[in-house]
N, C-alpha and C positions, 0 to 999 in steps of 0.2 A: 569776525566774530558770528560763526557757526551753531546752533545748537543741531545736534544729532541725534534722530531718533530711531529705533528699529527694531522690531517684535519678534515675538517667537517665529520660527517658522518650522517644516519640515527637513530632516536629515534625510529620509530615505522611502522609499513605500514602504516600505517592511517597519518601521516605525518611525516615532514622533517625540520632542520633547517633550518632557511631562512639566507643566506649571506648576506653581505652588501647591496649588489643593489638591493636584492629582499625587506630589510628592506627600501630602500629610496623610492622604486616604491611602499610601501604598506603608505607611508606617513608616517612614525613614527615620533615624536618628536626625534631629536638627541640625544644620551644617553650623560647626565649627571651628575655630582658628587654632591649630596646636601648631608647636616649631618641635621636631625632632631630630633628635642627633640620632645620627648611624656611626654604629660602631662596630670592629669586628673584635668578636670573644679570642684572646692568643688561646691555641691550642697547647697542650701538652707536648715536651719536647719530640716523646715518641710519635708524636702525628705528624709531626713535620718532615720527618724521614720515614723513606720508604727505599727496601733495598732492589738493589736494580741484581743482585747475581746471588746464585747459592753457595756460590765459591766461601771459603773464609775469606775475611778482611785483614790483610797482612797490614799492622801498622806503620805507620811513615816513620824511618828513622830519627832520633832523638833531635838531629840536627837533620833541616829538610833536605832533598836531594840536589838540588842547587848550592847551598851552602858550600856542602861537602866536597862540588866541584870548585870552589873556589870565585861562585858570583855570589856577590853579597848584596843585601838589599832588595831580594824580589822574591821573599818569601809571601808578601800579600797578593802575589801574583804566580807561585809556582803551579797552583790546581790548574788554572787556564791553560800556563804554557805546557804543561804537561800534557795538558787534553789534545792541546794541538800537535806533541810529538804522537799520540796515539792515533788522531783521525788522519795525519799527516796532510792536513789544511794547512794553507797559508800563512804567515806570522807577519806581522808589521808593529816593529817597533819606535817609538816617538820620543824624542828626548835631545835636550840640552846636548851640546859636544861635554864627552867625558865623561857620558855617567854608564857606561856601560853595556851600551846596547852591543856593541860588533863583539865583544870579549864574549859578553853570554851566548849570542849565537857560534860563533867561531868554537868556544867550548862543547858546546853543547853535541856537536860534531864531533869534534873529539874524543866524548864521555861513550858516542854511541857508536864509532869506531866506522864513521862514512869516511866516504872519497868525497873530500868537500872542494869548493871552488868561492871563492870570494873575488867578487869584482865591484869595481868603486863606479857609478853609473855614471858621472860626470866625466870620469876618462876613458870608458870603456867603450872599442870600436866592435864591429861586428864581425869583425875579423877574429879577434880575441873571441869571439864565443864561441864560432864554429872552425875556426883554422882557415887555412887559405885554399880554395876551390882549384880544383885541377878536372879533366875528363878521364873516365878510367879506358883500359885498354881499349875496346871496340868504340870508346866519343861515343856511347849512347846515352851515357849518363855521368853526371857529375859527382865527385867524390871531394873529402875536404881531409886535407894536409890534418893530422891529429899533433897537438904539443900538450905539456903538461898542464896548462891555460884552459885548454876548450872544454866544454860542456858534455862532451859525449859520453863520456864514462862517467861522471858525474850522480851521487847519491843524495847531495843536499848541493844546495847554490844560496850564499848570500849574496844581495843586491844593494851594496851602503851607499848610500846618499841619494838613494830613487828620486827624490823633491829635487835632484840636480841633473836629472837625466835630460837630455837632450832629447825635442817631439819625435825626431825617426827614430832613435829605439826605445824609446819609451814604448811605442807600439807592439815593438819585438820582445818586449819583457812582458806586456800585456799575455801574449801567448803562452810565454814562459814560464811566466805564476799563474796560470788558470788551465790552459792544457797540457803543460810539461810537453810543451810543440818546439820547434825550432824550427824557420823557414818552412811550418809544417809537419817537419818530421818530427816523429817521436821518441820521447827520449825515455830508454824504457828503464832506463836504471834507475833517473830520478824520484826520487820520495820527498824531499823535503825543498820550500820553497821558501825563502823566508828573506826581509828585507827591514832597513833601518834610516831614518833619514833625521833631519833636525826639523823644528815646528817649521808650520808653513810663514808665510808671510803675515798673513792673517792673524797666526796666532804668537806673535813673536812679545816679549816682555821686553820692559826697558834696561835690562842689564845690557843684554846681547842681540845684534843688527845678524842674523842669518844671510846675506848676501846672497841671492841666489837660489834659495829653497821657497819653490815658489808651491803653492797648493796640488797636491797631489790630482789627476783626473779622476772624477766620481767613479767611474766606469772600471779603471784601473783599480782604485780603495776600495771598490763593491767584491774584486774575487780575495781581500783578504780574510780570514774567518775571524781571526782577532787582531784588534791594534789596541794596542798597551802604549799608555804613557808612561815612560819610563820617569821615577823621580828624582828628584836632586839630592844636594848634601844636608838642606833642610829635611827632607824626611827619611834620613837614616838613621837607625838605632844608636846609640854611643857603643855600644859593641860594632857594628858593621861600620864604622866610620875609621876604628884604629885597624880592624882590618886592611880597610884600603888602602889607609896611610903609610901600614908596614910593607915595605920597602922587598922583606925578605921572601915574600912570595910572585915577585916578578919575573914571568919568563919559564916560569914551571909547566909543563905539561899537564893539564887537567885530568886528575883518575880518582874512582872510586871503587877500584878491582870491577868492574863490570856491572854493579848493582845497578843502577839505571837502565844499563841498556836491557836488562835480564828483566824489570820490572815494565820498560817499556814495552819488550814484544810480547810481555802474559798478559797487560792489559789491552794491547792491539788483537790479539787473539778473541778476546772477552768481546771488544769494539766488536769484531766481524760478526762473530756469533750472534751478539744484539740486534744487530743493525735491521735485519729483516723483519724482526719483531721489536721493535723500538717502544718502550712503553705508552701507551696513549697519554700521560699526564704530560712527558715531554713534549710531544705534540701537540698537543693542546696550549700549552704552556708560549709554545714559539708561535703558534697561532693568534694567540691573544695578545698577545707584547708585540705584535706586529703590527695587528690591529690599532690596540691605543696608539701606536707611538704614530702610524700614517696617517692617523684621525688628529694627533695631537701637533702636526705639520712637520713632523720628524721624521721622511721616508722612511722604509725598508722595504726592499727588494723582495720579489718572490723568490727569488736564490739565498737572500741572506736568511728567508725563515728555515730555509734546509740548512745552512751552515749555523746556523743558530741553533737544531735541534740535534745536532752531530755533535758541536761542541759538547752541549747540555748532557747528552749519553754521556760522552768519553770522560766530561770530568764527573760524573755521576759514579762512574766504573774506576776512575782514580782514589775517589774519596770510598766507595762503594758503598756509597747509599747514596738515595737521592735528596738532596739537603738543599736549604732554603735561602744561604747565608751565600753559598755556591752558587745556585741560579741567579743571584742578585750581581754578583761578580762576575760571570758570564756574559749576562744582558750588557752590563753598563763598558765589557770590551767588545764587544761584538757593535758596536755602532759607526761606519765608517766616517761618519761626517768629520771625524778628529782630523782626517788626512787632508781635508780641503777646506772646512770651515771652524775650525777651532772644534772645543769644549760643548758638548750639547746641555740642554738644561736639565742641571742633574734632580731637580725636583719632576719635572715627565719623565725621568728614567725610573726613580721610586716608585712613582705612581704606577705604570705600566708595567711593573716586576709589582706590585701589592694584589694591582688585580687579574693577571696573569697566573700569579700563584694562588689566588683563589679561586681561579675557575677552572685550576687543574688540581688540586693536593688537596682540596678541604673536602667536608663533606659536602653532599649532593644540594641541601639545600641553601649553602655556599656557595656553591659553585653557580648556579642558578641564580641565585642573586646576583653576582658579582656580572655573570652572562647577560643579565638585563641591565646592567649599567653600562658595559662595556658595549653596548649596543647601539650605534649613535640615532641611527631613524629610528623618528618613533612608531613609525607602521609596523618596523621589524619589531620592537617593544612589545607593540601589542602583541603582534602575532607569537613571540613567547609567550608572554601569559597567557591566552588564550589554546595551546598550544599544548605548551610544556610545563605550565607552572604545577611545584609539588603538591601545594595543599592553600586554601584561604589565607592562613595565616604569612606565608611567606609571600603570597601576592600582596597581600598590606602593607606588608614591608618594601615592597618592589614601589607602589605606588609613593610611598611616604619619602624614599630616596628619590624616584623621580622629580618630587615639588621639591626636595632641599636641590637639587644638582641643576636642573633645567632651568632657560631663562623663563622671563615671566609670559611671553608673548609664546613659546613654546608648551608650556604648562598649560595656555587656558587653549591650544590647538586639540593637547591631550584629552582635556576634560570634555570640552564639549562634543568632540568623535565619540567618546567613551562613554558618556555621562546616560543615554537609555539603555546600553546594554548593560548597563552595572546594575540600573532601578530592574532592569528586569531578570536580573541572577544570573546572566550569561558568564559575566568573569568571576573565576574563581580568586574573589576579594572578599574579605571581611565587611560588616556594615560601616567600621570606622572610616576604610578606602573609600567605600562608597558614598559616605558622606564630605570626605574631604574632593570627591572627582566634584560632587555638587556643589561643592566651597566652593570652587573656581569656577565652575559653569554657569551657574546661575546668573553672574551680571553679566553674562553674553548672550542670553536668552534675551534682552529687556533692555536693549543700549540705548541711554537716554542721557547725555551730556553737549559740553561745550568746548569746541577746538579754537581756539586763537594762533592766530599767526601775526608777523609785522608788517607792513609793505610802506615804502616810500609816498610820502604827501603828494608829489608830484605823480605817483603811478597808483591807478583805483585798479578795481576790479578783478585783483589777482586771486588765488586760489591758495588752501594750503599746501606746502611743497610737497607732505606725504598725502595729502589729498589727491594729485593729481599722479604722485607716482603708482597707489593702489588702482586707480581708478584705470590705468592702462591693464593693469591683471588681471583686474574686475569683467572689463569690457570685453574681452575675448572668451568669458565663461557665460554657460548657458542654464537654465532652469535650476534646479533644486541646489546643483553645486555651487553656481552665483548666489545663492541666497545665503549659502552655508558661510563663504569665503565673503561675503557681504559683513555677514553679522560677527565674522573673526577681526576684520578688517575696521570696521569700523568701530569696534571696543579699543584695538590696539591707537587709532587715532584718538579716542577720547583718554583711551590712559597715556598717552603722549609718548607711545614707543614708536623708535624708530628702526625699522627692519632692514637685516643686513639685505635680506634677499627675498621680498614677499614673495615671488613664483616658487622657489623653491619651498618654501612655507605652506602657500595654498597646495600643492601637490604632494604636499610630506600629508597634510592635513588631510587630505581627500584619500590618499590610499587609505590612510587611519579609519574612514567612515567606511572603506568596501569592508574592511578586514571586520570590521563592529559588526556591519551589514551579513556578513559570510556564518559569523558566531551567532546572529541570533536566527538567521534562517538555519542553520545546524542544530539549533535547539527546539524550532518550529517543528523541522520532521522527526527529529527524536520524540517530540509530543507525538506527532500524528499515529507514528510508527504504533509509540506503545498503544494509543488508545484501537486503535486496528487488531493489532493484538488481543485486548481485552475484548472487543466485538466477536471475535472468532471463537475465543475461551466462549 
């Protein structure tokens, strides 16, 4: 057992921690304990939708486009599937056998009037794709003898059973899916690249074992714009079950009188016109969702953030407006992890959507608060507060939110770094937020407590394991920075907090102090400038 005592200290040459008497002399409100519930006010429906086109919105048919083609059970995914037809980005369908994956994609090719190729990845050879190679007449280049099955003139390609693909062929499909190339040769006619697979071995239920269906290579999976989990019998409506079970439509060629092809052409034209000036809200949504998911342990590549934005733009054009429900759906089918690691955490996806939507399409105050919450680093939070906070009420809300969601040690680090600046009125926050910062910071100014640990009877003279761990970080620091870190770490010891990464926390804390010092110096410079102006006058 050791008694730990540590007194107040100078945070920086430009400011120091105020003691209790100074706090009273500044007439600060007394520290108090409060609990705050953070709620998002629901906006009227009209606020949740933003038009993306000046053209008239044509209603979807009474029955969905896919239902009219005889592809039943895809109503919930229709908008994202149509969006992928508009962007011409790759689609991957994942589902159990007999759920209509292959039928849907082949039907789409018929409805769009495409020259289509359907390959089984587990059986196809390279010659099936490109034909038999032979030298040209002067024997200077190699040509390929085309057959009805070769890919050169195809406008759409379906790679079925892609999860059963041999490794040597998977690399060839990689360039086909991503670059529309084979052997480095561009496929100039190819518009659509589609694939289908059974659930990978890590995501198979107890009812079926798809031997040979392996997790997709993450790099290949990341090339697909949307990855849709196709539902089974249990997800079908009664009406769709009867339609599927009815044998009268078997073998009938899909046809809707060219309606879908016409609409896709119209949407595609709007998409290409809108692409150079993609709405800021869509780009902001893609960035915010990518940031949150990556911080939550669901990696989203920079390339995928662009694919997400493209799909969001196309889906909004298909719908005729920007709609929250559609954005949530697009985000949920834009996660490639489903192809190699099974479904991702739905709660994290929903939270990412909520935060991203709030950052992008709510009023400016809500956007700023969501952006503050989305930012993970404490120093960047403080930078947002100092440089971009709309008003003190909003700043107060942000501080309240920080004390609700951040861990105890991070709350302490933020409060200790910012309290002096808050007292001097540098931060755009109200008196309640200043009081909250003081409530958290005050115990760190005068640390006096006891730390305990267990040791074996046969071994004496040991130290607290966290004390040794934190001491390793402190030993590399000097001057005021070391004093600040010691105050924070000693308080953590007394509070019996085990820090996941003490070095990272100290670095973040020190950056916060630097931001606060910069804000104080900025205020001082403005004051000196104002006094000089008055003297000159």
